[in-house]
C-alpha positions as CSV (number, residue, x, y, z in Angstrom):
1,M,-0.4,-7.1,-0.6
2,K,-2.5,-4.1,-1.2
3,K,-5.4,-5.0,-3.5
4,R,-5.4,-1.7,-5.5
5,K,-1.8,-2.2,-6.7
6,I,-2.4,-5.6,-7.8
7,F,-5.7,-5.6,-10.0
8,A,-5.3,-7.3,-13.4
9,A,-7.7,-9.5,-15.1
10,L,-9.4,-10.7,-18.3
11,L,-13.0,-9.9,-18.9
12,A,-15.3,-12.6,-18.2
13,A,-16.1,-14.3,-21.4
14,A,-19.5,-14.8,-20.5
15,V,-20.1,-11.2,-20.2
16,C,-18.6,-9.7,-23.2
17,G,-17.5,-12.8,-25.3
18,A,-14.2,-14.4,-25.6
19,A,-12.3,-11.3,-26.9
20,V,-11.1,-8.6,-24.6
21,I,-13.4,-5.6,-25.4
22,P,-12.9,-1.9,-24.2
23,L,-15.0,-1.0,-21.1
24,S,-16.9,1.6,-23.3
25,A,-18.1,-1.1,-25.6
26,C,-19.3,-3.5,-22.8
27,V,-23.0,-3.3,-21.9
28,Y,-24.4,-5.4,-19.1
29,K,-28.0,-5.8,-19.3
30,D,-30.1,-7.0,-16.2
31,D,-33.0,-8.3,-18.4
32,D,-30.4,-10.7,-20.3
33,D,-29.3,-12.6,-17.3
34,G,-32.2,-12.0,-14.9
35,H,-30.3,-10.9,-12.1
36,E,-31.3,-8.5,-9.5
37,F,-28.1,-6.5,-9.2
38,T,-25.0,-6.3,-11.5
39,V,-21.7,-5.0,-10.0
40,L,-18.6,-4.1,-12.0
41,T,-15.3,-5.0,-10.5
42,V,-11.6,-5.2,-11.4
43,K,-9.8,-8.3,-10.4
44,E,-6.8,-10.5,-10.9
45,E,-6.9,-13.2,-13.7
46,T,-5.9,-15.7,-11.0
47,V,-8.6,-14.7,-8.7
48,K,-11.3,-16.9,-8.5
49,D,-14.9,-15.8,-10.0
50,Y,-16.7,-13.9,-7.5
51,N,-19.8,-15.7,-8.4
52,T,-18.4,-18.9,-7.0
53,M,-16.7,-17.7,-4.1
54,P,-18.4,-19.3,-0.9
55,V,-18.5,-15.8,0.9
56,F,-20.6,-14.3,-1.6
57,R,-23.0,-17.4,-1.8
58,A,-23.3,-16.9,1.9
59,L,-24.0,-13.5,1.6
60,A,-26.7,-14.2,-1.1
61,R,-28.4,-16.8,1.2
62,E,-28.5,-14.5,4.1
63,T,-29.7,-11.2,2.5
64,G,-31.8,-12.9,-0.3
65,K,-30.0,-10.5,-2.7
66,D,-29.0,-11.8,-6.1
67,V,-25.9,-10.1,-7.1
68,F,-24.1,-10.9,-10.2
69,W,-20.2,-9.8,-10.4
70,V,-18.6,-8.8,-13.9
71,Y,-15.0,-7.9,-14.5
72,N,-12.7,-5.6,-16.3
73,T,-9.0,-5.5,-16.5
74,S,-7.3,-2.8,-14.8
75,T,-5.9,-1.2,-17.9
76,Q,-9.4,-0.9,-19.4
77,Y,-11.0,0.4,-16.1
78,A,-8.1,3.0,-15.8
79,N,-8.6,4.1,-19.5
80,N,-12.4,4.6,-19.3
81,T,-13.2,8.4,-19.1
82,D,-16.7,7.6,-17.6
83,P,-17.0,4.2,-15.7
84,V,-20.2,5.5,-14.1
85,G,-21.7,5.7,-17.5
86,T,-21.3,1.9,-18.1
87,K,-24.9,0.7,-18.9
88,G,-26.5,-2.2,-17.1
89,I,-24.4,-2.1,-13.9
90,D,-25.8,-0.9,-10.4
91,A,-22.4,-0.6,-8.6
92,I,-18.6,-0.5,-9.2
93,Y,-16.4,-2.4,-6.6
94,H,-12.8,-1.3,-6.1
95,A,-13.9,1.9,-7.5
96,G,-10.8,3.7,-6.7
97,F,-12.1,7.4,-7.3
98,S,-10.3,10.5,-6.1
99,N,-11.9,12.8,-3.8
100,L,-12.7,15.2,-6.7
101,Q,-14.3,12.4,-8.7
102,L,-16.4,11.2,-6.0
103,Y,-17.6,14.7,-5.3
104,N,-18.3,15.7,-9.0
105,Y,-19.9,12.3,-9.6
106,G,-22.1,12.6,-6.5
107,R,-23.2,16.3,-6.9
108,R,-24.4,15.4,-10.7
109,G,-26.3,12.3,-9.2
110,K,-24.2,9.5,-11.1
111,I,-23.2,8.0,-7.7
112,V,-25.4,7.7,-4.6
113,A,-25.2,9.8,-1.4
114,I,-25.0,6.6,0.8
115,D,-25.6,8.8,4.0
116,K,-29.2,9.1,2.9
117,Y,-29.7,5.5,3.1
118,L,-28.4,4.6,6.6
119,Q,-31.8,3.5,7.9
120,Y,-31.0,0.3,5.5
121,M,-27.4,-0.1,6.9
122,P,-27.2,-0.7,10.5
123,N,-23.7,-1.8,10.7
124,F,-22.3,1.1,8.7
125,K,-24.5,3.5,10.4
126,A,-22.9,2.4,13.9
127,I,-19.4,2.9,12.5
128,L,-20.2,6.4,11.4
129,E,-21.9,7.2,14.8
130,D,-19.2,5.5,16.8
131,P,-18.3,8.2,19.5
132,E,-14.9,6.6,19.9
133,R,-14.0,7.0,16.1
134,P,-15.2,10.4,14.9
135,D,-12.4,10.4,12.4
136,I,-14.0,7.7,10.4
137,A,-17.0,9.8,9.5
138,E,-14.9,12.9,9.0
139,A,-12.6,11.0,6.7
140,L,-15.4,9.7,4.4
141,K,-17.3,13.1,3.7
142,S,-17.2,15.0,0.6
143,P,-17.1,18.9,0.4
144,D,-21.0,18.9,0.7
145,G,-21.0,16.8,3.8
146,H,-22.3,13.7,2.0
147,I,-20.6,10.3,1.9
148,Y,-20.5,8.8,-1.6
149,S,-18.6,5.8,-1.2
150,L,-18.2,2.7,0.9
151,P,-14.7,2.4,2.7
152,R,-12.1,-0.3,3.3
153,I,-11.0,-0.1,7.0
154,E,-8.0,-2.3,7.9
155,E,-6.2,-1.1,11.0
156,M,-3.3,-3.3,12.0
157,G,-0.6,-0.4,12.5
158,L,1.6,-1.7,9.6
159,K,1.1,0.6,6.9
160,A,3.2,3.5,8.3
161,Y,6.3,1.6,8.3
162,P,6.2,-0.4,4.9
163,N,10.2,-0.6,4.3
164,L,11.8,-3.1,6.6
165,L,15.4,-3.9,5.6
166,F,16.7,-7.4,5.2
167,I,20.1,-8.6,4.5
168,N,21.6,-12.0,3.0
169,K,23.1,-13.5,6.2
170,A,24.6,-16.5,4.1
171,W,26.5,-14.0,2.0
172,V,27.8,-12.1,4.8
173,E,29.1,-15.3,6.4
174,K,30.7,-16.4,3.0
175,L,32.6,-12.8,3.4
176,I,33.6,-13.8,6.9
177,D,34.7,-17.1,6.1
178,G,36.7,-15.8,2.9
179,G,38.1,-13.0,4.8
180,N,36.5,-10.6,2.6
181,L,34.5,-8.6,5.2
182,P,35.3,-5.1,4.9
183,A,37.7,-3.8,7.7
184,E,35.4,-0.7,8.3
185,V,32.6,-3.0,9.4
186,K,33.2,-2.8,13.1
187,S,29.5,-3.7,13.9
188,I,30.0,-7.6,13.1
189,S,32.9,-9.2,14.8
190,G,31.6,-12.7,13.9
191,K,28.9,-15.0,12.8
192,E,27.3,-14.7,16.1
193,D,26.2,-11.3,15.6
194,L,24.3,-12.3,12.4
195,K,20.8,-12.3,13.9
196,D,17.6,-10.3,13.6
197,G,18.2,-6.8,15.0
198,L,21.8,-6.2,13.7
199,A,22.6,-2.5,13.8
200,L,24.9,-1.2,11.0
201,K,26.0,2.3,10.0
202,R,25.2,3.3,6.6
203,S,29.0,3.4,5.5
204,E,29.2,-0.2,7.0
205,F,26.1,-1.3,4.8
206,K,27.4,0.3,1.8
207,A,30.8,-1.3,2.3
208,I,29.2,-4.9,2.4
209,L,27.1,-4.3,-0.7
210,Q,30.1,-3.1,-2.6
211,Q,31.5,-6.7,-1.7
212,F,28.3,-8.2,-2.8
213,N,28.7,-6.5,-6.1
214,A,32.5,-7.3,-6.6
215,L,32.4,-11.0,-5.6
216,D,30.5,-14.0,-7.0
217,M,28.4,-14.4,-4.1
218,D,26.1,-17.2,-5.4
219,G,29.2,-19.3,-6.9
220,D,27.6,-19.7,-10.3
221,R,30.8,-18.0,-11.7
222,D,28.5,-15.0,-13.1
223,R,29.0,-11.9,-11.0
224,T,26.4,-10.0,-13.0
225,N,23.2,-11.6,-11.6
226,E,23.5,-10.9,-8.0
227,V,21.8,-7.7,-7.0
228,P,23.4,-6.0,-4.0
229,L,20.6,-3.9,-2.9
230,A,16.8,-4.3,-4.3
231,F,13.7,-2.3,-3.7
232,V,10.7,-1.0,-5.9
233,S,11.0,2.6,-6.3
234,N,8.0,4.8,-5.7
235,N,6.0,1.6,-4.6
236,W,3.8,1.8,-1.5
237,Q,6.0,-0.6,0.2
238,G,9.6,-1.8,-0.2
239,N,10.6,1.5,-1.6
240,E,13.7,3.7,-1.1
241,S,12.1,6.1,1.4
242,D,13.8,4.7,4.7
243,L,17.1,4.6,2.8
244,I,16.7,8.3,2.2
245,A,15.2,8.8,5.7
246,S,18.6,7.5,7.2
247,F,20.2,10.8,6.4
248,G,17.9,12.7,8.9
249,V,14.7,13.4,6.9
250,P,11.1,11.9,7.4
251,E,10.8,10.6,3.9
252,N,7.9,8.9,2.3
253,I,7.1,8.3,-1.4
254,E,4.8,11.3,-1.4
255,H,7.8,13.4,0.0
256,K,4.9,15.2,2.1
257,T,4.5,14.6,5.8
258,I,3.4,16.3,9.1
259,V,6.1,17.5,11.6
260,D,4.9,19.0,14.7
261,D,1.2,19.6,13.1
262,K,2.8,21.3,10.0
263,V,2.6,20.0,6.5
264,T,6.1,19.8,5.1
265,F,7.8,18.7,2.0
266,T,11.0,16.6,2.5
267,I,12.5,17.8,-0.7
268,E,13.0,21.1,0.8
269,S,15.6,19.7,3.3
270,K,19.3,19.9,2.8
271,E,19.4,16.2,4.2
272,W,17.2,15.0,1.4
273,F,19.5,16.6,-1.4
274,N,22.5,14.8,0.6
275,A,20.8,11.5,0.3
276,V,20.2,11.9,-3.5
277,K,23.8,12.8,-4.1
278,E,25.0,9.8,-2.0
279,L,22.5,7.3,-3.9
280,N,23.8,8.6,-7.0
281,D,27.2,7.2,-6.0
282,W,25.5,4.0,-4.9
283,Y,24.0,3.8,-8.4
284,N,27.2,4.3,-10.3
285,K,29.1,1.8,-8.1
286,G,26.5,-1.0,-8.9
287,L,25.0,-1.2,-5.5
288,I,21.7,-0.1,-6.8
289,R,20.5,-1.5,-10.3
290,S,18.5,0.3,-12.8
291,T,15.6,-2.3,-12.3
292,A,14.8,-0.8,-9.0
293,F,13.3,2.3,-10.7
294,T,11.5,0.2,-13.4
295,Q,10.4,-3.1,-12.0
296,T,6.7,-3.8,-10.7
297,Q,6.3,-5.2,-7.3
298,D,5.4,-8.5,-8.8
299,E,8.6,-8.6,-10.8
300,F,10.6,-7.7,-7.5
301,L,9.1,-10.6,-5.8
302,A,9.7,-12.9,-8.5
303,R,13.3,-12.1,-9.0
304,G,13.8,-12.3,-5.2
305,Q,12.5,-16.1,-4.7
306,D,16.0,-17.6,-5.6
307,G,17.9,-15.8,-2.9
308,R,20.2,-13.6,-5.2
309,Y,19.3,-10.2,-3.4
310,G,22.2,-9.3,-1.1
311,A,19.6,-7.0,0.8
312,F,16.1,-5.7,0.2
313,Y,13.5,-3.4,1.5
314,W,10.1,-4.9,2.1
315,W,7.8,-5.3,5.0
316,E,8.5,-9.0,5.2
317,K,11.0,-11.5,4.0
318,E,8.5,-14.2,3.9
319,T,7.0,-12.9,0.7
320,V,10.2,-12.1,-1.2
321,V,12.3,-15.4,-0.9
322,S,11.1,-18.9,-1.1
323,K,10.4,-20.9,2.2
324,D,13.8,-22.7,2.0
325,L,15.8,-19.7,1.7
326,Q,14.1,-17.6,4.3
327,G,16.8,-18.6,7.1
328,D,19.4,-17.0,4.8
329,Y,18.0,-13.5,5.6
330,I,18.0,-11.4,8.7
331,M,16.2,-8.1,9.5
332,L,18.5,-5.1,10.0
333,Q,17.8,-2.1,12.4
334,P,17.2,1.1,10.5
335,L,20.7,2.3,9.3
336,I,22.6,4.3,11.4
337,D,23.6,7.7,10.2
338,D,27.4,8.1,10.2
339,A,27.2,11.9,10.8
340,T,24.7,11.9,13.8
341,G,25.0,8.3,15.1
342,K,21.1,8.3,15.0
343,Q,18.5,6.2,13.4
344,Y,15.7,7.6,11.3
345,V,12.7,6.4,9.7
346,G,9.6,8.2,8.1
347,K,5.9,7.7,8.2
348,S,4.2,6.7,5.1
349,N,0.7,8.2,4.1
350,E,-0.8,4.9,3.4
351,L,-4.3,5.2,4.9
352,E,-6.0,2.5,7.1
353,V,-9.4,4.1,6.4
354,E,-9.5,4.2,2.4
355,K,-12.3,5.8,0.8
356,S,-13.8,4.9,-2.8
357,E,-14.0,1.1,-2.4
358,C,-17.6,0.8,-3.6
359,V,-19.9,3.2,-5.2
360,I,-23.6,2.7,-6.0
361,L,-24.8,4.3,-9.3
362,G,-27.6,6.7,-9.7
363,T,-29.1,4.4,-12.1
364,C,-29.6,1.6,-9.5
365,K,-33.4,0.9,-9.4
366,D,-33.1,-0.5,-5.8
367,K,-30.4,1.6,-4.0
368,A,-31.8,0.6,-0.5
369,G,-31.7,-3.1,-1.3
370,L,-28.2,-3.1,-2.6
371,L,-26.8,-0.9,0.1
372,S,-28.2,-3.5,2.7
373,Y,-26.4,-6.3,1.0
374,F,-23.3,-4.3,1.2
375,D,-23.8,-3.3,4.7
376,K,-23.3,-7.1,5.7
377,F,-19.5,-6.7,4.5
378,F,-19.0,-4.6,7.7
379,E,-19.7,-7.7,10.0
380,P,-16.5,-9.3,11.5
381,D,-17.1,-12.7,9.9
382,Y,-17.7,-11.4,6.4
383,S,-14.9,-8.8,6.7
384,A,-12.4,-11.4,7.6
385,Q,-13.3,-13.6,4.9
386,L,-13.6,-11.0,2.2
387,N,-10.1,-10.0,3.2
388,Y,-8.2,-13.3,3.5
389,G,-10.6,-16.1,2.1
390,S,-13.6,-18.1,3.1
391,I,-13.8,-20.5,6.0
392,E,-14.7,-23.2,3.3
393,S,-11.6,-22.4,1.2
394,G,-9.5,-23.2,4.2
395,A,-8.4,-19.6,5.2
396,F,-9.7,-20.1,8.6
397,E,-10.5,-22.4,11.3
398,R,-13.3,-21.4,13.9
399,E,-12.0,-21.4,17.4
400,K,-14.4,-23.5,19.6
401,V,-14.2,-21.6,22.7
402,D,-15.4,-18.1,21.7
403,G,-16.3,-18.3,18.1
404,K,-13.1,-16.2,17.2
405,L,-11.7,-16.7,13.5
406,I,-8.3,-18.1,13.7
407,P,-6.2,-17.9,10.3
408,N,-4.9,-21.1,8.7
409,D,-1.3,-20.2,8.2
410,D,-0.2,-23.5,6.3
411,H,-1.4,-23.6,2.6
412,G,1.0,-26.1,1.6
413,K,3.4,-25.0,-1.1
414,Q,1.2,-22.0,-1.8
415,S,2.5,-18.9,0.0
416,A,0.2,-16.8,2.0
417,D,-0.1,-14.1,-0.5
418,D,-0.7,-16.7,-3.5
419,F,-3.6,-18.2,-1.5
420,R,-5.1,-14.7,-0.6
421,M,-4.7,-13.5,-4.3
422,K,-6.9,-16.5,-5.5
423,N,-9.4,-16.7,-2.9
424,A,-9.9,-13.2,-1.4
425,P,-11.8,-10.4,-3.3
426,Y,-10.6,-7.6,-0.7
427,G,-12.4,-4.4,-1.0
428,V,-15.1,-3.3,1.7
429,V,-14.1,-4.5,5.2
430,Y,-14.1,-3.3,8.7
431,L,-11.3,-4.6,10.8
432,T,-10.3,-2.4,13.5
433,E,-8.2,-2.9,16.7
434,K,-11.5,-3.9,18.6
435,V,-12.3,-6.2,15.8
436,W,-8.9,-8.1,16.1
437,Q,-9.2,-8.3,19.9
438,T,-12.7,-9.8,19.9
439,S,-13.7,-11.3,16.6
440,V,-10.8,-12.2,14.3
441,E,-7.1,-13.1,15.0
442,M,-4.3,-11.8,13.0
443,E,-2.2,-13.9,10.7
444,K,1.1,-14.9,12.4
445,R,3.0,-13.0,9.8
446,A,1.1,-9.9,10.6
447,K,1.9,-10.4,14.2
448,L,5.6,-10.9,13.2
449,R,5.7,-7.6,11.5
450,L,4.1,-5.8,14.5
451,E,6.7,-7.4,16.6
452,R,9.6,-6.4,14.6
453,L,8.2,-2.7,14.1
454,D,7.8,-2.5,18.0
455,V,11.4,-3.9,18.8
456,Y,13.5,-2.6,15.8
457,V,11.7,0.4,14.0
458,E,9.1,2.6,15.9
459,N,11.9,3.8,18.2
460,S,13.7,5.2,15.3
461,V,10.9,7.9,14.4
462,F,12.4,11.4,14.8
463,K,12.9,12.2,18.2
464,G,12.2,15.8,19.3
465,A,9.7,16.2,16.4
466,E,6.2,14.5,16.2
467,V,5.9,13.0,12.7
468,K,2.7,12.0,11.6
469,S,1.1,10.4,8.5
470,I,-1.5,12.7,6.5
471,P,-4.8,11.4,7.5
472,N,-7.9,11.4,5.2
473,L,-8.8,15.0,4.9
474,N,-12.1,16.6,4.0
475,Y,-11.4,19.3,1.5
476,T,-13.7,22.0,0.2
477,K,-14.6,22.1,-3.5
478,E,-12.3,24.8,-4.0
479,Q,-9.3,23.0,-2.2
480,L,-9.8,20.0,-4.4
481,D,-9.6,22.1,-7.5
482,I,-6.3,23.7,-6.3
483,L,-4.9,20.1,-5.8
484,N,-6.2,18.9,-9.0
485,K,-4.2,21.6,-10.7
486,Y,-0.9,21.4,-8.7
487,E,-0.6,18.0,-7.0
488,T,-0.3,15.7,-9.7
489,S,2.1,17.4,-12.0
490,L,4.1,18.1,-8.6
491,G,4.4,14.7,-7.8
492,K,5.5,13.7,-11.3
493,N,8.2,16.3,-11.4
494,I,9.6,15.3,-8.1
495,T,9.6,11.8,-9.1
496,S,11.3,12.6,-12.5
497,W,13.9,14.6,-10.9
498,L,14.9,12.1,-8.0
499,V,15.1,9.1,-10.6
500,N,17.1,11.0,-13.1
501,R,19.5,12.5,-10.6
502,I,20.0,9.2,-9.0
503,T,20.7,7.4,-12.0
504,S,22.8,10.1,-13.9
505,K,26.4,9.5,-14.5
506,S,27.3,12.6,-12.5
507,A,26.1,13.8,-9.0
508,P,23.4,16.3,-8.8
509,T,24.6,19.9,-7.6
510,E,23.0,21.9,-5.2
511,S,22.2,24.5,-7.8
512,D,20.5,22.0,-9.8
513,W,18.3,21.0,-6.7
514,Q,17.6,24.6,-5.9
515,N,16.8,26.0,-9.2
516,N,15.4,22.8,-11.3
517,L,13.5,21.3,-8.6
518,L,12.7,23.7,-5.8
519,K,12.5,27.0,-7.9
520,T,10.7,25.5,-10.8
521,N,8.0,23.9,-8.5
522,R,7.8,26.6,-5.8
523,T,4.2,27.7,-6.5
524,S,3.1,24.1,-6.6
525,I,4.8,23.2,-3.2
526,E,3.2,26.3,-1.6
527,E,-0.2,25.8,-2.8
528,V,-0.4,22.1,-1.9
529,K,1.0,22.7,1.6
530,K,-1.5,25.6,2.1
531,V,-4.3,23.3,1.0
532,N,-3.4,20.4,3.1
533,Q,-2.5,22.5,6.2
534,A,-5.9,24.2,6.1
535,A,-7.7,20.8,5.7
536,Y,-5.6,19.3,8.4
537,D,-6.2,22.0,10.9
538,K,-9.9,21.6,10.1
539,Y,-9.5,17.8,10.8
540,L,-8.0,18.3,14.1
541,E,-10.9,20.6,15.1
542,A,-13.5,18.1,13.9
543,I,-12.2,15.1,15.6
544,N,-11.2,17.0,18.9
545,K,-14.8,18.4,19.3
């Protein structure tokens, strides 16, 4: 699961006392603990203390650097208006700064221009100068050409398609046995059809969900505790985007994508409006519950463990339902649009090259020394252990033939996610296709996702129009100011309109869509498109030189 979506923690009692203290009230003093460096990070309460993790102890032994980790809750960190002003720290891990924040902090000297210290960072320097990957250096630059943060690079080819659709096969079998399978479901002739890769028309899927809603599918004499269709609205994965995409629009949660090298907003298409109108009907028929628009992903995962979802969007079933119930679910192909007979999915803008994982503060006394420590994070063995857990913790077995790290997929009663949450700090890593081929083996579940995408999903991306995710773009200062002015409010306005119209008692009208969404936000839409198009054109020029 994506680390930046799941941070939550308690302040270390040894740092700020037993009580939780606002970030601005916390002062970390090197002369009190005697450590060479102090790094502030944000972590889950259940995640082990970084200071005791074997991977960090190994890093300390190899680099000779004494790094002490201190923690904040995600709420405290998010509410602090000036995290770089926290006294007594040398760096912030999982910083999560925006492009504008990186630039503003950097130009004022609050954080370090890392590109000035590359002589101390052979691993990072090699990444930036790789002639086969000019996109990485381009993605990390700020408007002044400097690089102010260390990145997270994890390339698997998974993030573009985060919404696989699963259906409760056991419940469909009950419908068949009870003579309750809707007559309009022609794609299922018998139980033998209930296997991964089943293709359903959207109307057939809807008809099955209606039966899930009407009948006591789990047999507990309570028809209210089954959830026909579950997702986490506006979440980075397991959201409603591909349900909307099935109407013929390349949707993602930003409602912004590239089609034939042109930046477009999906909300401007009639297909998008038709999707919202239809989902309003699904909501009022009880097929989609209100929790889909209010729950966190952790709440969604907890509610799915006992198999009470009739269908759900996520990028794997193995995380959503308990091990003993996973056989009850099969993966569906993307839904077939009844009007065109075609299948459509969009591409998310979740990036595999992420900026702002770590920043070094301008007040750090030995910037070169701390950066030489973080440079080790980019080595394959360390990247793998930072991302999945240490060899000592049982995350890997080392293959004896060629030294390749092989993940251990058996963690007993713990799920793979539970294990990683406790043992892996995530953050700064370098795991590219080349690393997967030569140094680290992917988890079996990651390979399974890729297989599912290859067989069932990727051939459903829009034919005749090249749809791309929006890459990391290098904006000018003026462009960042424009985006800061328009983009956040535009995103909130779209989300508000979408959720309100889906969950309203009456269906949205075309006039409402045109006037209260498009016309009201026209300036913002055009300004954001113009800035992104210019930056994207510059990006294409830079990587094609």
